[in-house]
MOPAC internal coordinates of N, CA, C and O (Angstrom, degrees):
PM7 1SCF
backbone

  N    0.0000 0     0.00 0     0.00 0    0    0    0
  C    1.4380 1     0.00 0     0.00 0    1    0    0
  C    1.5337 1   110.68 1     0.00 0    2    1    0
  O    1.2310 1   120.71 1   148.58 1    3    2    1
  N    1.2979 1   116.24 1   -31.42 1    3    2    1
  C    1.4578 1   120.80 1   179.96 1    5    3    2
  C    1.5330 1   111.17 1   -66.91 1    6    5    3
  O    1.2310 1   120.63 1   147.25 1    7    6    5
  N    1.3491 1   116.40 1   -32.75 1    7    6    5
  C    1.4648 1   120.16 1   179.11 1    9    7    6
  C    1.5274 1   110.96 1   -65.74 1   10    9    7
  O    1.2310 1   120.73 1   140.09 1   11   10    9
  N    1.3220 1   116.20 1   -39.91 1   11   10    9
  C    1.4683 1   120.07 1   178.88 1   13   11   10
  C    1.5251 1   109.83 1   -66.37 1   14   13   11
  O    1.2310 1   120.72 1   137.88 1   15   14   13
  N    1.3188 1   116.23 1   -42.12 1   15   14   13
  C    1.4589 1   120.58 1   178.44 1   17   15   14
  C    1.5288 1   110.81 1   -62.65 1   18   17   15
  O    1.2310 1   120.04 1   138.74 1   19   18   17
  N    1.3207 1   117.53 1   -41.26 1   19   18   17
  C    1.4617 1   120.95 1   177.98 1   21   19   18
  C    1.5289 1   111.56 1   -64.96 1   22   21   19
  O    1.2310 1   120.71 1   140.28 1   23   22   21
  N    1.3375 1   116.25 1   -39.72 1   23   22   21
  C    1.4639 1   119.99 1   179.85 1   25   23   22
  C    1.5261 1   111.16 1   -63.51 1   26   25   23
  O    1.2310 1   120.32 1   131.54 1   27   26   25
  N    1.3332 1   116.99 1   -48.46 1   27   26   25
  C    1.4660 1   119.64 1   179.88 1   29   27   26
  C    1.5215 1   111.48 1   -67.80 1   30   29   27
  O    1.2310 1   120.39 1   147.17 1   31   30   29
  N    1.3175 1   116.85 1   -32.83 1   31   30   29
  C    1.4575 1   119.81 1   174.52 1   33   31   30
  C    1.5175 1   111.46 1   -63.08 1   34   33   31
  O    1.2310 1   120.71 1   138.80 1   35   34   33
  N    1.3341 1   116.26 1   -41.20 1   35   34   33
  C    1.4679 1   120.69 1   176.91 1   37   35   34
  C    1.5239 1   110.86 1   -68.37 1   38   37   35
  O    1.2310 1   120.41 1   136.73 1   39   38   37
  N    1.3513 1   116.82 1   -43.27 1   39   38   37
  C    1.4606 1   121.23 1  -174.78 1   41   39   38
  C    1.5244 1   111.71 1   -64.51 1   42   41   39
  O    1.2310 1   119.71 1   138.64 1   43   42   41
  N    1.3169 1   118.16 1   -41.36 1   43   42   41
  C    1.4643 1   120.79 1  -175.75 1   45   43   42
  C    1.5248 1   113.36 1  -105.04 1   46   45   43
  O    1.2310 1   119.82 1   169.15 1   47   46   45
  N    1.3249 1   117.95 1   -10.85 1   47   46   45
  C    1.4451 1   120.29 1  -174.05 1   49   47   46
  C    1.5113 1   115.72 1  -106.04 1   50   49   47
  O    1.2310 1   119.71 1   169.53 1   51   50   49
  N    1.3263 1   118.16 1   -10.47 1   51   50   49
  C    1.4617 1   120.64 1  -179.94 1   53   51   50
  C    1.5171 1   110.01 1  -119.89 1   54   53   51
  O    1.2310 1   121.08 1   -24.03 1   55   54   53
  N    1.3106 1   115.55 1   155.97 1   55   54   53
  C    1.4664 1   120.72 1   179.49 1   57   55   54
  C    1.5277 1   110.91 1   -63.06 1   58   57   55
  O    1.2310 1   120.14 1   138.61 1   59   58   57
  N    1.3316 1   117.33 1   -41.39 1   59   58   57
  C    1.4685 1   121.26 1   179.45 1   61   59   58
  C    1.5262 1   111.01 1   -63.33 1   62   61   59
  O    1.2310 1   120.37 1   139.35 1   63   62   61
  N    1.3179 1   116.90 1   -40.65 1   63   62   61
  C    1.4611 1   120.60 1   178.83 1   65   63   62
  C    1.5132 1   112.44 1   -64.63 1   66   65   63
  O    1.2310 1   120.31 1   137.56 1   67   66   65
  N    1.3138 1   117.02 1   -42.44 1   67   66   65
  C    1.4680 1   120.60 1  -179.74 1   69   67   66
  C    1.5285 1   110.42 1   -67.00 1   70   69   67
  O    1.2310 1   120.40 1   139.40 1   71   70   69
  N    1.3378 1   116.84 1   -40.60 1   71   70   69
  C    1.4684 1   120.04 1   177.48 1   73   71   70
  C    1.5261 1   109.85 1   -64.01 1   74   73   71
  O    1.2310 1   119.92 1   139.21 1   75   74   73
  N    1.3213 1   117.75 1   -40.79 1   75   74   73
  C    1.4662 1   121.56 1   177.16 1   77   75   74
  C    1.5200 1   110.46 1   -61.82 1   78   77   75
  O    1.2310 1   120.35 1   137.86 1   79   78   77
  N    1.3130 1   116.93 1   -42.14 1   79   78   77
  C    1.4592 1   121.32 1   178.49 1   81   79   78
  C    1.5235 1   111.06 1   -62.80 1   82   81   79
  O    1.2310 1   119.88 1   136.66 1   83   82   81
  N    1.3120 1   117.84 1   -43.34 1   83   82   81
  C    1.4663 1   121.39 1  -179.44 1   85   83   82
  C    1.5263 1   111.74 1   -68.22 1   86   85   83
  O    1.2310 1   120.18 1   135.41 1   87   86   85
  N    1.3267 1   117.25 1   -44.59 1   87   86   85
  C    1.4696 1   120.59 1   179.27 1   89   87   86
  C    1.5250 1   110.27 1   -64.61 1   90   89   87
  O    1.2310 1   120.38 1   139.89 1   91   90   89
  N    1.3153 1   116.89 1   -40.11 1   91   90   89
  C    1.4644 1   120.21 1   177.00 1   93   91   90
  C    1.5150 1   111.79 1   -61.87 1   94   93   91
  O    1.2310 1   120.20 1   140.57 1   95   94   93
  N    1.3348 1   117.23 1   -39.43 1   95   94   93
  C    1.4623 1   120.81 1   177.86 1   97   95   94
  C    1.5150 1   112.21 1   -65.85 1   98   97   95
  O    1.2310 1   120.32 1   138.21 1   99   98   97
  N    1.3242 1   116.99 1   -41.79 1   99   98   97
  C    1.4635 1   120.88 1   178.69 1  101   99   98
  C    1.5266 1   110.24 1   -63.26 1  102  101   99
  O    1.2310 1   120.21 1   134.86 1  103  102  101
  N    1.3215 1   117.21 1   -45.14 1  103  102  101
  C    1.4646 1   121.29 1   179.33 1  105  103  102
  C    1.5258 1   110.59 1   -62.94 1  106  105  103
  O    1.2310 1   120.33 1   137.29 1  107  106  105
  N    1.3306 1   116.97 1   -42.71 1  107  106  105
  C    1.4645 1   120.77 1   178.73 1  109  107  106
  C    1.5258 1   110.94 1   -59.56 1  110  109  107
  O    1.2310 1   120.14 1   133.46 1  111  110  109
  N    1.3330 1   117.34 1   -46.54 1  111  110  109
  C    1.4639 1   119.71 1  -178.92 1  113  111  110
  C    1.5235 1   112.33 1   -70.10 1  114  113  111
  O    1.2310 1   119.50 1   148.95 1  115  114  113
  N    1.3278 1   118.56 1   -31.05 1  115  114  113
  C    1.4683 1   120.26 1   174.08 1  117  115  114
  C    1.5223 1   111.40 1   -64.69 1  118  117  115
  O    1.2310 1   120.31 1   138.64 1  119  118  117
  N    1.3169 1   117.01 1   -41.36 1  119  118  117
  C    1.4710 1   120.84 1   178.22 1  121  119  118
  C    1.5245 1   110.06 1   -64.82 1  122  121  119
  O    1.2310 1   120.30 1   136.43 1  123  122  121
  N    1.3282 1   117.02 1   -43.57 1  123  122  121
  C    1.4682 1   120.25 1   178.83 1  125  123  122
  C    1.5278 1   110.69 1   -62.38 1  126  125  123
  O    1.2310 1   119.85 1   136.29 1  127  126  125
  N    1.3320 1   117.89 1   -43.71 1  127  126  125
  C    1.4714 1   121.23 1   179.83 1  129  127  126
  C    1.5230 1   110.79 1   -63.55 1  130  129  127
  O    1.2310 1   120.20 1   139.43 1  131  130  129
  N    1.3263 1   117.22 1   -40.57 1  131  130  129
  C    1.4596 1   120.82 1   179.80 1  133  131  130
  C    1.5284 1   110.45 1   -64.76 1  134  133  131
  O    1.2310 1   120.12 1   135.82 1  135  134  133
  N    1.3403 1   117.38 1   -44.18 1  135  134  133
  C    1.4656 1   120.27 1   178.94 1  137  135  134
  C    1.5233 1   111.72 1   -64.08 1  138  137  135
  O    1.2310 1   119.95 1   138.62 1  139  138  137
  N    1.3149 1   117.70 1   -41.38 1  139  138  137
  C    1.4656 1   120.03 1   179.19 1  141  139  138
  C    1.5258 1   111.40 1   -66.90 1  142  141  139
  O    1.2310 1   120.08 1   144.29 1  143  142  141
  N    1.3221 1   117.44 1   -35.71 1  143  142  141
  C    1.4652 1   120.35 1   176.71 1  145  143  142
  C    1.5260 1   110.64 1   -64.85 1  146  145  143
  O    1.2310 1   120.40 1   137.84 1  147  146  145
  N    1.3186 1   116.84 1   -42.16 1  147  146  145
  C    1.4709 1   119.79 1   178.54 1  149  147  146
  C    1.5284 1   110.88 1   -64.10 1  150  149  147
  O    1.2310 1   120.09 1   139.52 1  151  150  149
  N    1.3320 1   117.43 1   -40.48 1  151  150  149
  C    1.4665 1   120.01 1   178.37 1  153  151  150
  C    1.5205 1   111.36 1   -66.19 1  154  153  151
  O    1.2310 1   120.10 1   141.46 1  155  154  153
  N    1.3349 1   117.42 1   -38.54 1  155  154  153
  C    1.4576 1   120.75 1   178.38 1  157  155  154
  C    1.5217 1   110.67 1   -65.93 1  158  157  155
  O    1.2310 1   120.46 1   139.42 1  159  158  157
  N    1.3354 1   116.73 1   -40.58 1  159  158  157
  C    1.4754 1   120.44 1   176.45 1  161  159  158
  C    1.5172 1   111.67 1   -61.12 1  162  161  159
  O    1.2310 1   120.43 1   139.16 1  163  162  161
  N    1.3256 1   116.78 1   -40.84 1  163  162  161
  C    1.4677 1   120.23 1   179.38 1  165  163  162
  C    1.5258 1   111.27 1   -66.83 1  166  165  163
  O    1.2310 1   120.35 1   144.84 1  167  166  165
  N    1.3130 1   116.93 1   -35.16 1  167  166  165
  C    1.4598 1   120.30 1  -178.92 1  169  167  166
  C    1.5234 1   111.93 1   -73.42 1  170  169  167
  O    1.2310 1   119.69 1   140.79 1  171  170  169
  N    1.3196 1   118.20 1   -39.21 1  171  170  169
  C    1.4683 1   122.55 1  -176.09 1  173  171  170
  C    1.5236 1   110.57 1  -110.80 1  174  173  171
  O    1.2310 1   120.20 1  -132.20 1  175  174  173
  N    1.3251 1   117.22 1    47.80 1  175  174  173
  C    1.4621 1   122.21 1  -177.12 1  177  175  174
  C    1.5243 1   112.66 1   -68.05 1  178  177  175
  O    1.2310 1   119.47 1   156.28 1  179  178  177
  N    1.3212 1   118.62 1   -23.72 1  179  178  177
  C    1.4695 1   121.37 1  -176.05 1  181  179  178
  C    1.5286 1   112.16 1   -98.34 1  182  181  179
  O    1.2310 1   119.66 1  -161.32 1  183  182  181
  N    1.3051 1   118.25 1    18.68 1  183  182  181
  C    1.4656 1   122.38 1   179.35 1  185  183  182
  C    1.5269 1   109.74 1   -67.77 1  186  185  183
  O    1.2310 1   120.53 1   -51.77 1  187  186  185
  N    1.3176 1   116.60 1   128.23 1  187  186  185
  C    1.4542 1   120.97 1   179.45 1  189  187  186
  C    1.5314 1   109.43 1   -76.64 1  190  189  187
  O    1.2310 1   120.80 1   -48.85 1  191  190  189
  N    1.3157 1   116.08 1   131.15 1  191  190  189
  C    1.4656 1   121.01 1   179.58 1  193  191  190
  C    1.5283 1   109.89 1   -72.67 1  194  193  191
  O    1.2310 1   121.17 1   -41.57 1  195  194  193
  N    1.3222 1   115.38 1   138.43 1  195  194  193
  C    1.4497 1   122.02 1   175.86 1  197  195  194
  C    1.5184 1   108.28 1  -119.91 1  198  197  195
  O    1.2310 1   119.26 1   -17.87 1  199  198  197
  N    1.3161 1   119.02 1   162.13 1  199  198  197
  C    1.4760 1   120.52 1  -178.05 1  201  199  198
  C    1.5279 1   113.54 1   -59.00 1  202  201  199
  O    1.2310 1   119.13 1   150.72 1  203  202  201
  N    1.3206 1   119.27 1   -29.28 1  203  202  201
  C    1.4547 1   121.95 1  -178.24 1  205  203  202
  C    1.5148 1   114.11 1   -86.64 1  206  205  203
  O    1.2310 1   119.54 1   174.83 1  207  206  205
  N    1.3340 1   118.49 1    -5.17 1  207  206  205
  C    1.4652 1   121.16 1  -178.17 1  209  207  206
  C    1.5194 1   110.92 1   -72.87 1  210  209  207
  O    1.2310 1   120.75 1   -34.70 1  211  210  209
  N    1.3221 1   116.18 1   145.30 1  211  210  209
  C    1.4594 1   120.96 1   173.57 1  213  211  210
  C    1.5134 1   107.90 1  -120.72 1  214  213  211
  O    1.2310 1   120.65 1   -23.19 1  215  214  213
  N    1.3121 1   116.36 1   156.81 1  215  214  213
  C    1.4540 1   121.50 1  -173.48 1  217  215  214
  C    1.5221 1   109.92 1  -126.38 1  218  217  215
  O    1.2310 1   120.50 1   -56.49 1  219  218  217
  N    1.3123 1   116.66 1   123.51 1  219  218  217
  C    1.4502 1   121.52 1  -178.48 1  221  219  218
  C    1.5204 1   111.93 1   -67.85 1  222  221  219
  O    1.2310 1   119.76 1   144.56 1  223  222  221
  N    1.3235 1   118.07 1   -35.44 1  223  222  221
  C    1.4553 1   121.84 1  -175.56 1  225  223  222
  C    1.5218 1   113.89 1  -103.36 1  226  225  223
  O    1.2310 1   119.59 1  -177.31 1  227  226  225
  N    1.3251 1   118.39 1     2.69 1  227  226  225
  C    1.4680 1   124.15 1   179.49 1  229  227  226
  C    1.5210 1   113.32 1    55.53 1  230  229  227
  O    1.2310 1   120.57 1  -140.59 1  231  230  229
  N    1.3225 1   116.52 1    39.41 1  231  230  229
  C    1.4703 1   120.68 1   173.81 1  233  231  230
  C    1.5050 1   108.26 1   -91.34 1  234  233  231
  O    1.2310 1   120.55 1   -32.96 1  235  234  233
  N    1.2882 1   116.55 1   147.04 1  235  234  233
  C    1.4671 1   120.66 1   177.00 1  237  235  234
  C    1.4977 1   109.62 1  -101.31 1  238  237  235
  O    1.2310 1   120.10 1   180.00 1  239  238  237

């Protein structure tokens, strides 16, 4: 139990822990956004391109 307490103390009580927590959150949300974009592309694969459309992955 002391190890868990030390870990949370480090995670929320030190500058390095807070930076690790923030970077981990950013990476997690980037992975989630990338997966959702891939799923959306698979679902709407037959979408007709229009002049105003933009492409995240630069596929033609």
